[in-house]
C-alpha positions in Angstrom: -47.3 64.0 -21.5 -43.6 63.7 -21.0 -42.1 67.1 -21.3 -38.5 65.9 -21.5 -36.8 63.6 -24.0 -33.3 63.1 -25.2 -32.3 64.8 -28.4 -29.0 64.2 -30.3 -27.0 66.7 -32.3 -23.8 66.0 -34.3 -21.4 68.6 -35.5 -18.0 68.1 -37.2 -15.3 70.6 -36.2 -11.8 70.8 -37.5 -10.7 68.9 -34.4 -13.2 66.1 -34.6 -16.8 65.0 -34.3 -18.9 66.4 -31.5 -22.0 64.5 -30.5 -24.4 66.1 -28.0 -27.2 64.3 -26.1 -29.5 66.9 -24.5 -32.6 66.6 -22.4 -34.8 69.7 -22.2 -37.4 70.3 -19.6 -39.5 73.5 -19.4 -37.2 75.3 -21.8 -34.0 74.5 -19.8 -31.2 72.0 -20.2 -32.1 69.2 -17.7 -29.3 66.9 -18.6 -26.5 66.9 -21.2 -23.7 64.6 -22.3 -21.1 65.3 -25.0 -18.9 62.7 -26.7 -16.8 62.5 -29.8 -13.3 62.3 -31.1 -12.1 65.8 -30.2 -9.4 66.6 -27.7 -9.9 68.8 -24.6 -7.2 69.8 -22.1 -7.3 69.6 -19.2 -9.6 66.6 -19.6 -11.5 67.3 -16.3 -12.5 70.7 -17.7 -15.0 68.9 -19.9 -17.0 67.9 -16.9 -17.0 71.5 -15.7 -18.5 72.6 -19.0 -21.3 70.0 -18.7 -22.0 71.0 -15.1 -22.3 74.7 -16.0 -24.7 73.9 -18.8 -27.2 72.0 -16.7 -30.2 74.1 -15.7 -29.6 77.0 -18.1 -32.1 78.2 -20.7 -31.8 76.2 -23.9 -30.9 79.3 -25.9 -27.9 79.7 -28.3 -26.6 82.9 -26.8 -26.7 81.6 -23.2 -25.1 78.2 -24.1 -22.3 80.0 -26.1 -21.7 82.4 -23.2 -21.4 79.6 -20.6 -19.1 77.6 -22.7 -16.8 80.6 -23.5 -16.7 81.6 -19.8 -15.8 78.1 -18.8 -13.1 77.9 -21.5 -11.6 81.1 -20.1 -11.9 80.2 -16.4 -10.5 76.7 -16.8 -7.9 77.7 -19.4 -9.2 75.0 -21.8 -7.3 74.1 -24.9 -9.1 72.1 -27.6 -7.0 71.8 -30.8 -9.2 72.4 -33.9 -12.4 72.8 -31.8 -13.8 76.1 -30.5 -16.6 76.9 -28.0 -18.8 77.7 -31.0 -18.4 74.1 -32.2 -19.8 72.7 -29.0 -22.6 75.3 -29.1 -23.4 74.2 -32.7 -23.6 70.5 -31.7 -26.0 71.3 -28.8 -28.1 73.6 -31.0 -28.5 70.8 -33.6 -29.9 68.6 -30.8 -32.4 71.4 -30.0 -33.5 72.2 -33.5 -36.8 70.4 -33.3 -37.7 71.3 -29.7 
């Protein structure tokens, strides 16, 4: 049985649509990709968020914590979009796991 499969979650923030594609394996995020029509500055910070999320437990609190810490560390600006919006998109992908 294949323990991992790609799930998609979509969340609309004030700053735009956030679409998350998440692969879970053994309760952890194995792979993740996020796209949409939101703005994130600096742009390369986006890849740092994705990198930090890989391998962590697929739990709302942990996902939110990692995104918030990365926002702070990288001084990320995202007009109309908050860390909780990214968390919500990811959690929608995980709803039926």
